[in-house]
Structures are given as structure tokens and as C-alpha cells.
N, C-alpha and C positions, 0 to 999 in steps of 0.2 A: 344385888340385883336379883331379879325373879321376872319368870315366865309370867307373860302377861299372862288371865284368865281365859282371852280370846285364843292364843294359842295353844293354850292346854293345862294341865296340872301344876303347880308352881314347884319352881327348885330350888335349892338351896343355892346360896348365892357362891358365887367361884372366885372373886377377886380375892386377889393376896394384898398381905400387907407389904406395902415399896419399901424397900431396903435403901433408895434413893431420899438423901437430906429434902431434894427441891423434886418438885412430880414434871419428869421429862415425856417426852412423848417422842415420834419420829414422822414423818412424811417420806413415804416411798413413792415415787414415781415407775418401779420396775424397769429400770434403765438395760436396753439392750447394749451389752457394750458390742466393740468392734472384734468379730468371728463369730460371736452366740446369736442364739435364736432366742424367740421368745419362750418355747420352753425352758431353756436355760435361766432366764429373767426370773423366771415364777419360782422354780426352785429356790433360786436368789433371795427372792421374797418369803420364801416360808424359815431358809434358814434362819433371815435379819428377824422376821416378827419372834422365830422360838428365842432366838438369844435375847431378845429384849426382854419377853417373859420371864426367862431366867431372871435375868437383873433388875428386874424390877418396874421396868418402863411400864409409862400410864398407859398409853394406844396405840395404836399406829394407824395412819390414813392413809387413801391411797387416791391419786390426784385423774380426774377425768382428761384427756388429750386426745386426739384425734389426728390423725395423718401425720403422725410428727416416727421416723423410722427407729427411736432410739430411745422410745417410751412404750411401755407393751400395758398399760394401767388402763386402756381406751374401753373396755368392760369391765369396769368397775365392783356393782356387783358381785359377779362372777367371782374374780379376785379372790374380794373378802371373801365369800363363801368357799374357797378352796383353803387359804390362810386359818379360816376360824378352825376347820377340821381339824386342821394338824398342829392347832396350841390347845390351852385350856381355859386361861383365865382372863390375858392381855384382852382389851379394846380395841375394835377393831371398826373402821368407817371412812365414809368417803370426806376426803378433803382434796376437791368437794366434788358433787355432783354438779354440774353448770345446766342447772335446770330449765334455762331458756329452749336446750336441743329435746326435749323429754317432756309430756304428758305429765301432771300431776300423781294420777291415777297411779301408771306406770310404776314411777318411783315407789311410791307409797307400798305398790303390792312389792317390790322388790324386796324393799326395806323391812315391811312386814314378813317376809318369807325371811328372812335373814336371821330376825328376833323370835321368830319362834322359835327357828335352830338352834341357836347360838345366846338363848335368853341373857339379857342382862349384860352383853359384852360389844352392840350394836351402837352406832354413832351415823350423823348422817351431814355433812357439812354441806351448804347449798352457797352457789355462787353464780353470778347470771353473765359471765365471757362466755365466747362459745368453745372456749378450751383448742380451739384450730383457726386454720385460715380463712378468709373469706370464698375463695372457691370450694374447699369442702364443707364451708357450713350452708352455701346457698344451694351448690349441685349434688352433693352428698348426701348432708342431711337436710337438706330441704328446708332450714328454716333461713328467717331472713333477722338482720340486725333487729327488728322492729321487736322481735320474739322478746328481748330485754327488756322492751317496756312495759309488761304484765310480772317483772318477777317478782314485784312486793304480793300483789293479787296472786300468783301461782305459790307464793311461800305458805300463805294463809291456806288457801286449799290444800296442799298436800298435808298442814299441822293438822286441818279437820281432818283431813281421810285418816291419819293416824290416831286420833283421838275418837271419841265417842259420836260425835254429832257432824255426818258431813257435809260442805255448801253446797251439795248438786242434788236436790232431791232424787228419791231412788236409787242413787247411784252410791255403794259403799266398798272399800278396797278389802277383799278377800283373799290370801290375809293382808291385814294392816291395821283394821280397825281394834280400837283398843291400846294399841301395842306401846303405843307414846313414843316411839323412838326419839332420843333427844335430837334435835336438830339446832344447827350452828350456822350463822351467817359469814360467810368468808368475802373478804373485799380487799381491794388496793386502792380505794379513795374513801373520799367520805359519807358517800350513798350507803354504802354496805352497814358503814358505822350509825350512823344516822338510823336506819333501818331497823338494825339488830334493837337498838337503844330503845324506839318506839314501840315494837313488836314483844320487849325484854327477854330476847333471847342471847344466848352467849355469842362473842363475836371473837373473828381470828384473823387478823391485819396480815397483808401478805406483804411484809416489810420488804423484802427482795425485792420485789417490785417499785416500790414507791418510798423508800426509805426516810424519804424527806418530810413525808406524810405521816409518819407512823405516829408521832407524839401529840398530832393536832387527832388525830382520827382517835385515841385512847381517852382524850379531853373530853373531844364531843359526847362520845359514847359512856361514858361517866357520865355526867353534866345530865345528859338527856336519857338517860336508861329509867325505864317503866317497869 
């Protein structure tokens, strides 16, 4: 891992050699337990990431959800920054950012900032679900279900913002450009597997949502990967 030249001076990699025989990672929703506050949940997330780092886990990801009283990871990039400041080596990221809720430029700037602050440690998983109920989506987030239809184009736009050549003339993500934050496609259907394969991106399947589709999704992804 190293800092992008767009972020400043390159740094030595901090990745530790994992003692685990199989690379393992953690998905943390920053659960707010009964009688707890979000503040206490964030403390628990920091402790979890610190223990995971000591035990040699590869990464911790945080998921974007809204209007769910027991989940505090809604401001995902802010939580990643908080945990990253209190750990040293473990990779941290979004699993995932629900891209239809956001403009690709804003996500590029947020995760470009994280990469500049914590070089070589940031991942960006992307999903196309709203991460909430329809009332929250329509009235509070001010988005429509149709926003998910442009997910493939939004992924490409975001990827370009994090690379060297923006797809929108005259618009550059600062920070973000040249950071090349690793992108992952997340999904619980064959659509995500097919998109990830077509774009040549890593893929994470939510088998806890659709266990019966796991084998087919993996086979499709491997068969059509470019």
C-alpha cells in the first residue's frame, strides 16, 4: 500500500503479515444494542477493529443503512475515518455505499479524502439498494427507485473520478483524482454478479439475503469475468 501522488508523498506500506491461515474480514453495522446510544456503538466498533487488527484480520467494512434504530453506520465514510484514526494497518471500507443515494462525485471526494488520510487502507464497496424503506428513500433522501437504473453508469463515473480521466469534462474530484481506491460490486442477485464480471471488478455476494442464488451468482461471475 502507498499514498497516491495526488495525495502527497508516498509512504511505506503498513500492512501486517496475517497469522490467519485463511484471510478473514468483518462486516460491522455498528449495532446499537438495547439501552445503548450510538456513541457507545461507535466505541464498540473501534474496539472491534482494534482486536481484528491484532488478530490479523484483513479488513472491516461498514454498511450504509438509514432510519433503522439499531444500526448506526449511516454516515459510513465518517465512521470509517473515526476507526481508521484509531487503528494502524487493517483495511477499512464500505460494504457498502448505496450509490443510488448519492452523486458519484461526492463519494469520490469522500473516499479520496479517506485514502489521502489513510493511504493503502481504504476499500469502497458499492450497492444499488436504497438501504432503507421506501418512505425514507422518497421523502427524506429525496431519491426514487428509478435512481438504481443508472447504477452501472454511476459506477463507471465514480471509477473515473477516482482515476485519472473524468467522464464529465471540466469536473475533477479533489481529493479523489488519482487515488484509485479499490471498488467492489456488492449484490444479492445475478445483476450484480454480471455487472462486476463485465467491469472486471471484485464482487461480494450477500448470501445472507439470497442463499439459494449464491452458487449461480459465483458461477456466472467467474464465467463472464473480463
